N, C-alpha and C positions, 0 to 999 in steps of 0.2 A: 339105272338110267340107260337111255338108248338114243340112237341117232337116226333121224329121218330127214330126208332132203327137204329143202324149202318147198312150200306148196306151189310156188311159181315155176319150179323146175321139174316137178314130178309129173308123170302121166296119170290122167284120171280115167284112162280107158279100161284098165283091168279092175276087176272086183276087189282085189286085195288092196288097191290104192284108192278105194272109194273114199272121198273126203268126208262124207256123212258118217261112215263107219269110224274113220280115224277121229273125227270130232267127238263122237260118242265116247270113244276110249279116253280121249283127253278130258272130256267132261267128268268122267269117273275119277281120274287123277286129280282134277281140279277140286272136286268135292272132298277128296281125301286130304288135300293140302289145306283147304280153307275150313273144313269142318262142316257142321250143319248149317245150311244156307237158307232153308225154307222155315220161316217163322210161323208160329200159330197165327190164325187169322187176326187175333186181337192180343197183342203183347201185354204183359203186366205194366202197370202205370210207371211212368218215369219219375225219378226222385227229384224233388225240388219244388219251387213255388210255381204252380201251374196257373196260367191264364187261358181262358177260353175265348177264342176269337170267332165272332160271327161274320161269315163271309157271304156277300151277295153278288160278287162278280168273280170272274176267273180270267187270268191272263194266259192266253194260248191254251185254253181248255178245249177238248174235243167232246162231242156229244153224239149219241145215237138213239134213235127211237125204236122201241120194241115193235115186233111184227103185229101185235094186237093193238098197238097205238095207245097203250095205257101207261107206259113207263118210259122214262128217259134215263140213260146211263151217261155219266160224265166222268172226266179224269181230272179233277181239280187238285192241283199241287201234288201230283204223283200218287193220289189215292183214287180208287174207283168208287163212285157214289151212285145211288139210285134215288130217283124222285118221281112223283106223279107227272104224267104228261102235261097236266094243266099247271104245273109248278108246285112249289111248297118246300117243305123241309127235306133236305137230302140225307140219306143214310149211307155211311161208309160200309162197303162190303169187302175191302182189302185193308191190310194192316198199315199201309202208308210207308212201309220200309222197302218197297221194291221198285220205286219210280215207275209205277204202273200207268201206261198211256194208251191212247187211241182204242177205247173199248168198242166192241161190236156185239150185238145180240145174236144168239143162236136162233134159228127159225122157229123153234118151239117155245121161245120166250123164257126158258128156264136157266140158261147159262149166258155168261159174258166171256168173250175172248179178248185178250189185250196183249200188248207187248210189255215185258217187265225186265228190269235190270237187276233182279235180286241176286243172281249168282255172278255178277260182274260182266255179263254179256246180255244183250237184248235177246230174249227168247219169247216165244208165244206161249201164253198161259191161259187157263180158263178157270172159272169159278162159278158155283151156283149162285143165283141171284140173292139168296139169303145169306151169303158169305161163307158157305160150307163148301167142302169138296174142292179145295184148291189143287189144281193139277198143272204140271208142266207138259207142254205139247211138243216143243222142239228143244234141243240141247246141243252142246258142243262148244267149240271155241270160236264161233263166228256169230255175227249178229243177225237176228231175224226181226223184222219190223212190219207194222201196218197190216195187221190181219184183217181178213174179211171172210165171212162164213158163206158157204155155198147154200143156195135156197133149199136143197134137200137135207142139209145138216150133216152130210157125210165128209166134207172136206173143209179145210181152211187154206186160203191162199195168202201168201205173204211175200215180202222181198227179203233177200239174204245176200251177204257178201262172201259166201263160201268159196267162190271162185276168184276172188280178188276184185270184183266189182259187183254192184247190186244187180241181181236177176230176180225173176219171178218164179216162185215155187208153189207147189200145193202139197198138202199132206193128207193122206187118208186117215181119218181119226180112229178107225177100227183096226187097220193093219199097221199103221204108223209108216207105211210106205210113202216116200217123197218122190216127187217128179219135178224136174226142171222144165219150165215152160218157155223161157227166153234165154238167149245166150249171146246177145250182142255185146261187143267190147265196151260199149257205153253203159252207164248206170241206167237201170230200169227199175221202177219202184211204184208204190201206191196202187196196188192191184184192187179191183172191185168187180164183183160178179154182176152180170145182168140179172134182171128179175127172174128169168127162166133158167138161169145157170148155164146157158149155151155159150156165153162169151165173157171174157174178162178184160176190162179196161186197165191200162197202166200208163205211166209217164215214161217216156224214153228220152235220153239225152243224146241220141244219135247225132253225130256231127253234121252230117249232110241234111238231115231232115228231122229235127227234134219236134216233139209234140206229144199228142195223145195217141196211143196205139191200142189195138185189141188183139187177143188171141182167141181163136174159135175152138170149138170142141174137137175138131180134127187136127188141131195143132198149128193151123195156118195163122200167119201174122199179117196184119194190115194197119195202115195208118188211118186214123179217124180225122185228125186235124193237125196241120203243121203250125207250130207256134213257138217262138224263141224266148219267151219270158220264163221266169221261174214258176213252173207249174207244179201243182200238187193236187191230190185227192179227187181224181175223176170219179164220177158215179152216175148211174142211170136215173132218169126220171121214173116216176111210178109206171108210166105206160111204155117205157123203154124207147121213146121216140126222141128224147133229148138227153144230152150229156151235160152235166154240170161239173165244173172244176174251179179251183182257185188259181189266181195268177198274181205274182208280184213283179212289177215293172222296174223296180228300183226306187220308185217314189210312192207308189200306191199298191195296196193289196185289194183285189177285187174278186167277186163271184162272177163267173162267166158261164154262159150256156151256149151250146152249139147243137144245131139240128142234125141228127144222125144221118139222114139221107142227103140233105142239101149241103151240109157243112156250113151253113150260115151261122155266124158267131155274133153274140151280143153280150156286152158287159152289163150286168144287172144292177150292180151297186154303184153308188156315187163315190167320188174320190174321198169324201169325208168319212165313209164307213170303213172301219178297220177289220177286214175279213180275216179270220184265222184259217190256217192251211189244213182244214179237215173236211171230210165228206159231208154232203147233205144227206138227209133221210126224209122219207115222205109219209105224211098223214093220209093222203089220198091223191087222186089224179091232179089236183090243183094246188094243194098246200104242202109246203115242205119246211124242214127245220135246218138251220145252219147256225154257226157261232161267229159272232163279231162283236166288237166294242165291249168285250167283257161279258156279254149276255148270250143266252140261248134265244134265238130269234125264230119266229114263225112268219112265213110269208106266203102269199098266193101268187101264182104265175101271172095273174092279171092285175096285180097291184104293185105299186112302188113303195108303199109304206109297210113297216114291219112291226109286228107285235112281239114284245119281250115276254118270255116265260120266266117269271121271277122265281128265285129259289133262295134258300139259306142253307149254309153248311157250317158246322162247328169244328174248329181245329184247335187243339191244345198246343200252347207254347210254354217253354220252361226257361226262365231267366237263369243264366249262369250264376252259381253261388259257390265260390271256392276261394281259398287263399292264394293270391297271386305270388309268384316267385319274387324274392327280394333282390335288390341291386345294391352294389357297393361301387359308387362312382368316384371315390376319393383315393388318392395316393396313400401309400404306406403299407399296403398289404400286397406283396408280390403275387402275381397270378401266373399259373402255368401256361406256357405258350402251347396252344392247341391248333393254331392255324398254320399247319405244315403243308406245303404244296410242292408238287414236282419231285417227290422222293426218287432218288436215283442212286443205285449202288455202283461202285467202281468195278471195272472189269475183274480186278483181282479179289473183289469182295471185301476189301479192308477199309473202305471209306464210304460214307453215306453223305449225299449231297441233297440239299433241299432249300426252298425259299421259306422265310418267315420274317415278319416285321419289315417286309419290303426289301430285305437284303438276302444274299446267298450265304448259306452256312455249310460247314463241313464237320462231320463227326467221325473221328477215328475209331476203328474197331477196338474195343476194350476201354474206351473212354466214355464218359457220360455227359460231359459239358461240350457242346458244339462251339466251334470258333468261326468268326466271320471270315468268309473267304473274299467276298466283295461287298462293299457298302457304298451307298449313294443316296442323294436326296431324291433320286428318281426311283422308279420301280425296276427291280431286278427279279426276273422270274423264269420259270421253266428250265432250270439248269439240267443238262444231260452230259454224261461222260462221252468222250470220243472213244472209239473202239480200242485204241491203244492205251487209254487211260492217262494220256499226257496233257490233255486239255479238256475244256468244257465248252459247250455252246449254251447260250442263254439269251433271254430277251431283255431289252432295256429301252426306255423312251428317252434316254439321255440326249439323243440328237433331235428330239422333237416329236417323233412318232415311235411306236413300238416296233423295233427292228432286231435283227439277229446280230449278236456279238459272239466272239470267242475269247477265251482266256487261257494262256499257256501257263501251266502250273509251275514250270521251271523258271522261265524268264520273267514271269509276273506281268507279261504284256497282254493287254486287251486290244481287240480290233473289231471295229464294226465291219461286217462282211456284206451287209445288205442294206441298201437304202431304197425304200419304196415310198410311193406317195401315200399309201394307206398302211394301217397297222397290220402286223403279222402275228401268228401264234403257232404253238406246238411244233417247234423244230425237232427233227429226227435225223440222226446220222445214218448214212449208208454204211453197210458192213465194212467196206474198205476205207472209210473215213474221208472219201474224196468229195462227198456231196452232203447236203442237208436238205431234207424235204421240209416243207412248211405250208401253212395256209396264208394267203393274202386276202385281206378284207376288201370290200368295195367301199365306195364313197360314204355310204350311210353307216357302215361299221356296226350293224345291228346283230346281236345275238351270236356273234362268232361265225356267221356264214362266211365261207372262204373258198378260194380257188386253190387247189393243190398244185404246188410248184416245187421245183428243186433248184438249188444253186450249186454250181461247181466251184469249190473253194479256191482252185488255182486260177481259173479263167474268169471267175465271177459271172459266168454266163447263167442266166435264169431260163429254165424250161418249164412250160406249162404241162402238167401231168394229167389234169382232169378239170372239167368245168366246176363251177361253184357247187359246193355241197352244203346242206343245211345242218349246221352245228355238228360236224363230224368229230370223231375222236382223234387223238394223236396218231399219225401214221406209223406203221412199223414195216421195215424192209425185210424181205426174205434174205437168207444168208448169201444167195448168189446175186442179189441186187436186181433181180428181174421182175419181182412182184412186190406190190405194197398192199398190206392189209390194214383195214381200219373198220371202225364201227360206224354205221350210218343207218338212217331211217329208211325202212322199206314200208311204203304206205299200203294200206289195205285197198282203198278206192279213192277216187277223186271227189266222192260225195261228202265225206267227212274227213276232218283233219286228224288222222290217227294212223298208227302203224306200230311196228316193233323194231327194235335195234337188232341188226344182223351184222355179220362179218362181210364186208365188201372186199373182194379180191380184185386188184387192178393190175393187169399185165402191162408192164412197161415196154414189152417187146412188140406185141401185136395190138395193144390198146383195147383189148377186150376186158370185160368186167362181169362179175357175177356175185350174187348174194349166196351165202351159205349160213346154216344155223347148226350149232351143236345139238339143239333140241328143237324140233318143229314147233312153231307158233309160241315159242318162249323168248321173251326179249332179253337181250344182254343188259348189263347194268348201265347206269348213266354214262352217256358218251363223255368225252373229256379224255382222261388218261387212265381209263379202266380196262384197257385192252381192246382188241387183241394185241398181244406183244409176242413177237416171234422169238423163240429161243435161239441163241447164237449157233447151235448145231443144226437148226432147221427142223428138228423132229417134233417140236411142240409149239402150241400157242397157249399163252396164259390169258385169262380173261375173267371178268367178274360177271356173275349171273346169280340171281336170287340173293344178291348181297354178299355171296361167298366167292372164294377164289377157286378157279378150276383150271385145268390144263386139258388139252385135247391133242391127240396124235395127228399130224398132217404130213403130206408129202411136200416135195420141194416147191410146188406151186401153191401150196396152201390148202389143197383139197383134204377134207377130213377122211382119215383112214382108220379111225378107232373111236371107241366110246369116250365120253367125257370122264374125267377123273376129278373128284372133289378133293381139294386140299385142306380146306378150313371149315370149321363149324361156326366161325365168327365173321363179322363183317370185315371185308378187305377192300382196299383202295390202292390204286397206282402200283401195280406189280412191276418189278424190275429184276431182270435176270443177271446173274454173274456170268462172266465170259465162258466158264466151263459148263454152263447149262445145268449145273447141279443144285443151284439154290435160287430162290426167289425172295426178294425183300418186298415187304408191303406195309401199308399203313393199316393198323387194326384199331379203328375208331380214334383213340388219342395216344396210341403207342406205335412204335416201329417194331416189326417182327420179321423174322427170317425163317424160312422153311427149307429143309433139305428134301429134294425130290425123291431120293431113293428110299428113305425110311420115314419120310413125312414128319420128322421131328421138328418142332417149332420152338424157337427161343425168342425172348424179348430183348431188344436192343435198348440198353439203359440210356435214358435221356433226361438230363437235369437242366431245364431251360425255362426261365421265368422272365416276366416283364412287369412294369408298373406303369400306372397312369402318369402322363406328363401333366404336371400341375404347377402353375406359376405361384410364386411366393410374393407377398406384398399386398399393398392396398391400392386399389384403383377407384377413382371417384369420377362419375359421369354426371356433369351438370346438364340435365335434360329439360328442354323447354316443354315437351309434352311426353307423357308416358302412357301407353296402353298396357295395362298390367295383365291382360288376358281374362279379366273378370268383369270390370266395370265398362259400361257403355260410354262413360265420360273419361277424358284424359285426366291423369294427375298432371299438374302444371308446376313448372319452376321448382323441380326437386333434384336432389342428389341421390344417385344410386351408388351406394358404397359397397365395393366388392373386396372381400378379404380372401386372398388366394383364389379359390375357384367357386366361392359361394357368395350370395348376396348377404351382406351383414345388416344392411338397413336401407330403406327408402325414406328419406327425410326431406323436409323443407330445405331449399337451397341455402347454403351458408358459405360465405367466403372463407378461404384459408384453411380448408379441411386438410388433414394429413393424407398424403398419398399422391399418386400421379393423377393429374386432373385431365379429363377429356371434356372439352367445351362443346356440348351439343345443345347449347341454350336456345338455338334457333332450329333445332331438329326434333324429330319424334323417335322415341325408343319403343320397340315392341319386343315381345318374346321371340326367340328364334323360331322360325317356321319349321313345320314337321311334314315331310313328304311321306305319305302313308302307303304308297305302292310304287315300288321301282324294282328293276332288275339290273344288275351291274356285271361287268366282266373286266378282267385285267387289261384287255387290249386298249381300253380308254386311256390308261397310263396315269401318271402322277397327277395330271391336271384335274382329274375327276373330283378329288377332294376340294381343291380350290374352287372349282366350278360351283359345287353345291353351296359353299359358304358365300360366294360372290352374289348369289341370289337370296341371301339371308336364310338359307336352309341349314339349320344346325343339328337336325336329327332326321333320320330316315328309317323307314321300315322296308326291308328287302324281302319280298314275298315269294321267293323261290330262287335257289342258287345252288351251285356246287358248294356244299357247306364249308369246305376247306378254303376255297377262294374267298367266300364272304367273311369267314372268320379271320383269315390272314389280313384282309383289308380292315376289318374292325379293330384288330389288335394293333395294326400299324397306326391307325388314326388315334387310338387310345394312348399308345406309347409315344406318339409324336414323331415317329420316324417318317411319317407323311402328314401333311396338313389335310384335315378333313373333318366331317361332322361325326356325330354319334351314330352308330349303326345298331339297329335291332333286326336280327336276321332269322331265317329258317334255313333248312337244307333244301334238297331237291323237292320238286313238286311231287308230293306223295300220291302216286296215281295207281291205276288198276293195271290190268293185263295189257292194255294198249296205251301207247304214249305218243307224244309228238316232239316236244322240245328236248334238246340235249340234256337239260338239267332235270328232266322228269325221271322219277324213280319208279320203275314198274314193280309193284308188289304182287308176288305170285302165291304167297301162302301166309297163313297166320304166324308160322315160325319166323319167316322173314320180317313180317311186320313187328314182331316182338323185338327183334334185333334193332330195327330202325328206331323204334320208340326208345329203347335203351340209349341209342346214340344221341337222341334229342336231349336227354338229360346229361350225358357225359360231355357233350359239346356245348351245353348251356344254351340251347335254342331259345329265342325270344318268342317264337310262335311255331306252330305246325300248320303247314298249308297243304290241304288235300286238293287234288285236282279232279278233272271232270269224269274220269272213268273209275272213281273210287265208289264201290257200292256202300249203301247206307249201313249195312250190318258191320262193316269194318270201320266206317267213319265213326260210328257210335263207339266202338271199342277204342279208337284213337282218342276220341274226346274224353272218355272216362279216364284213360291213362294220363293224358295231358293235364287235365284238371287236378288229378291226384298229385301231380308234380308242379302245379302252379303255372302251367303253360297254357296260353290261349290257343284256340284253333280257328282257322278260317278256311273258306272254300268258295266255290262259285254257287253254292246251293243255299236256298233259304228253308225249304221244307222237304222232309221232316227234320232237317238239321237243327232247326230251332226248337224242335220237340225234345231233343236230347242235348240241348244246351250248347251247341256250337256258338262261339262268341261272335264271329264276324263273317261277312260275305264281301267278296270283291266284285266290282263292276255292276252297274245296273243292267248291262248287256253281257258281253264276254262270251267266250267259248262255251258251248253246251253240247253234251253228248247226243242230244236229241235231234239236233239240226234246227231247233227253234228253242227259245228261252222261256222258262217259266216266270221271268221277271219283266220281259219287255217284248213287244211284238215287232214285226218287220217295219212297221210305220213308226216305231219308237214310242208307242203308247204303253203305259203301265196302269193296271187297274187296281181297284180298291182292295182286292185280296192281298196283293203285295204290300200296299201302303199300310194296311191295318196289321198285317203280320209283323212287319218291321217295327211299327210303332209300339205294339203291345209286348213284343218279345224283347225289345231294346237290343236286338242283334245289331252290332255296328256295321254299317255299309259304307264302303269307299267306292262311290259310283263311277269314278274316273270319266267324268263327262267330257273333259278336254280331249281324251282319246277318241271319243265317239262323236266327233264333229266340233267340239268346243274350240280346239286350237285354231282350226282353219276358219271357223266362224268369227272368232275374235280378231284374227288377222285381217279378215275382210272389213271389220268395223274400225280398226285402228290403222291408219296409213303408215304409222311409224313402227309397226310390229317387227318388221325385218331389219330394223336399224338399231335394235337393242345392242348396246356395246358389249355386254357379256356374251351374247349369242355370236356376234361377229368375231370376238376374240377367241373363244374356245372352239367354235366349229368352223370358222374360216369363211371367207367371202364366197368361195365356190360352192360350199355346202349350202349356205344360206340362199344363194342365188337359185340353186336347184330346188330348194324347198319352196321358194316363192313361185317358181314356175309350176311346180306341182299343185300349189294352192289354187292357181288359176284354172287348172285342169280338173280339179276335184268334182265340181258340179257336173261336168260333162261325163266323166268316167264313172262316177258313183252318184247318180241322181238320187236324191233323198238323203244323202249323207249330211248335207247342209240344210236342205229345205225342211227336213223333218227333225232337225236338231232342237227346235223349239219345243217339241213334244217331250224330249228328255228334260229340258229345263223346267217344264211344267211339273213333271214328276219330282224333280229335285226340290222344287219349292214346296210341293205338297208334303214331302217327307220332312223337310225342315219345319214347316208350319205345324205339322201334326206332332212334332216333338220326338221324331225318330232320332236315333244316334247316327249322325252322318259326319264323315271326315273327308279330308281332301287328299287325293292321290291321283296318279296319272298313268301308270304303266309305262313310264319312260324305260328304255330309250325309243319306243315306237314313235314318240314325239320327244323333242330334245330334253335331255336332262336339265333340271333346274328351271328353265324357262317354261316348261310344261306345267309346273305347279302354279306359276303366276297365271297362265292361261286358264287353269282350273278355277282360281280365285276370281278372275275376270268373268268367267262363264257363270259362276254363282251369282255375282252381283248383277250381271246382265239378265239373269232369270228373275230378278226382283228381290233377291235376298240382300239384306243390309250388309254393308262392309263390316259392321261390328260382328254380326253372327258369322260371317264368312271367316274373318280373322280368328275368331274364337274357336271355330271348328279346326283351323289349321294350327292351333297352339294348344289351348286348354283341352279341347275335345280329343285331339290326337294323343296327347299324353295320357289322358284318362283311358282311352281305348287300349293303349299299349301297356298300361299298368305302371306308369312312372310319374303319376301326378304329384307324388310327394317330393319329387326332385325337379321336374320340368313342367313346361306348359304355361306357367305364369311367372310374373316378376313379383316375388314376395321374399320376405326375410327368410333366410335359411335355404333357399333354393339355389340350384346350380346357376352360375352366371353365364347363361346362353341368351344372347339378345342381339338386336339389330338396330343400328342407328340409321334413320331414313331422312332424307332431305325432302320432306313432303308431309301430307296429311292423309294417311291411308284409311282412316275412319270416315273421311269425306270422299276421297277419290281412291278406290282400291288399286288403280294402276300406279299410284305413288309408291306402293310397296316395292316396286322395281328399283327405286332410286336409292340404292344401298350406298351408304357412305363408309360404314365400318361394320364389322361383325365381331362379337365377342363370343367365343366358344370355350367353355370351362375356365372362364376368367382370363383367357388370352385374347388380346386385341389384334385384329387384322384389318387394315384399311383396304378399301376397294382397289387402290393402286397396287398394294402388295399382292392381292389375290389375282390380279390381272398381269402378274409378272412371273416368269419362270424362274425357278431356283438357279443360282449361279453354279 
């Protein structure tokens, strides 16, 4: 291994520091790590029941006309296809495994260049039009996009983020020499040659004068048109007198033209036409081709009507076919506690401290059974030893919000030392024990974003140390107390939402800061508590990278002065130093281990720790006026639901005097517990989170990305009954590629690391594996095969080729995309028949999260009472709700199209449901409020024209089926788990009545709404 400074800090003037050279070296290392990345043009058939889908439209597809005007090349769903210029059957010329996009013809009409993601970065590739001779043109650890071929065929021009923002480059195809053409600090992209090759158009986001620019053969730059909308794909007309480009205003996407000499601009298309953000190409001086409304369109400069060039393309999908993992939801079989959080070794190395089952536990060296140090009905979390080992600091929401407490081990006295308006997390002792650093959340408390502060334990004075950071790691102090190190996101550019985790050094003396990296362009592990952690003697920092534990030699200010040293060949989490700096204790998947730095000997710390499900005993009888069983469109009426312990014994005609505790719901409606299919949680929300879910009738949830130990600790706490809450089905971090965004994203750098992460999914009993947006298909296919072998479903943001190798599910109809545009939905929120038919025939489950994409605020505008919901006001507070209401009135102004185009999403949703696709209800909370968001989702479905019956069935039966637990959940039937909601209303008639929760039964235990809206004593 070796150390190179961060690219933001090094000079690029000398040849030895040339970024292109360095990126080529890194590319070679990358291929060694990941193995063979380039597949044959046509891979062997996928195993399973295959269905061929005939596609006649493409969502956000690009198209280019050959120079001889005889053929068109398109990029339908990540594959490059050829078809006759007059239309017809398309033929695939790439294998579909590279996310191949934005094709462009070579001038001789024999080759096609395109951008491809097949090695985990976007690079420029080319292929012969018959599908042979696939070649990579650019390489390295940066993205290259939007190629265009020079008219003489000697160069390809493209955009690249090699210098930290997007600039325009060109490459000589014979010599491979690259030349940078633009260097403004703003992003510049979408280059296009003029017909004679003398000029190149591009988009520039320059702050003072954004718009379309051009670079001439002599290197001079000039602006063609100033325009502040979202611009893409400038190109020249056939005679080079006019420039065409696409524009998105926030509400509409349009094709626009401007006269090169006069600068006169005209919008060509009407507001009803959904123009895709790709270049036009020309048949002759008057006729051109562009893509819109899912179609390839031909138009004349003198006409306002468009001719569609019809095509068909055949894509294969494979329905998942494997045995799902089994579940044991009943008490009687103790289960190993695996949700261990905040592991911390005492300074003398003789005790181990951690959170589990929502309490704080201590394990003595030489013992195997931990003892409870602190127990509470609230959350106790993040325990850390003081430097002298005589006390601990920890987090608790005992006083109403998550704040810092201390506990003296001798006196047994606990003290709240901080009271803030908003929750805090990740406390960290200063070396002298006089201060604690921590992060304070803002009013929205989303995703752990926080402001770094410190509190003096004597004076209780709070000092702000840094502005808010986006989901940073736990801070670590230098031994002299003058510097704080933490892991934070260093973004690549403002154009796309991605970057890598680096060590951020904050000087407390002069308030300066800088990023450093042990290895250039390699992300550290998930932020949270995975380092950097300064050794007490100041010589080392411990951190997690590639899933493994490393240390690196640093000076007193944290500057790296030696190469990284790898300590483990196994996954490591939460490193913690002993005071003598001779040992590190860490979590190794589901065990605690300790390594000696000098000889690197590792030993396992014995831990015998189990829990069992909390299960009520006895009989409960609910006399229900109406029952929606999750299956029938009609209610069962005047029946008794008989519950024995935690399961439904029978549903029978009402009979007076039955044995057991009677619940009179004779004038109420009982439905299965609701299932939230897409959420993300964090401990900062506190104990109330579980009660919140139940108060909305949500008895099960699917957490689609999390710190696995945080999610597992919460799941086990709810299962064991140490906290009140629903059933949780979870995954670990967002399994992502070399670039990441969220703190819970796990950057996979090699096949070896991926193997370790997949083994962890089995050891920790993941309920799903969620891959994220920078995961290349070759690795996602490997993940899917492994997951299915172990009975685990897989989900992602992708539909194709994911459904060709049996990925089970997709999240969001929109959502983040590595492309800058989505293959599922356009800027105007339209989705075309390619997506509808692929989802229908593959039966890949989609959780569209329409409430996130305009539904919540659209429903709030329809229902005047929306911000008066009692659960919302109780759990989030009047101030929060008032701010939310203010934001809703500003949405239409700030984000035009967010509400006005929401109806297009509803149209797609209804089409999917009507066509028989597998669709479930989820929300991506907490971006919109936990619990209430699911009801906004259901309201949005019914508002789209979907019946309340289909809507409720999707949120119960459909969700349980998709998760793989339909044998136990999702319907009210004999033998199933007793998870249900008693409602004062008729939700099959009026879906908003589902909010009128009277009581909730989870696992046979009854909770009234009043109980759920009351804090524990």
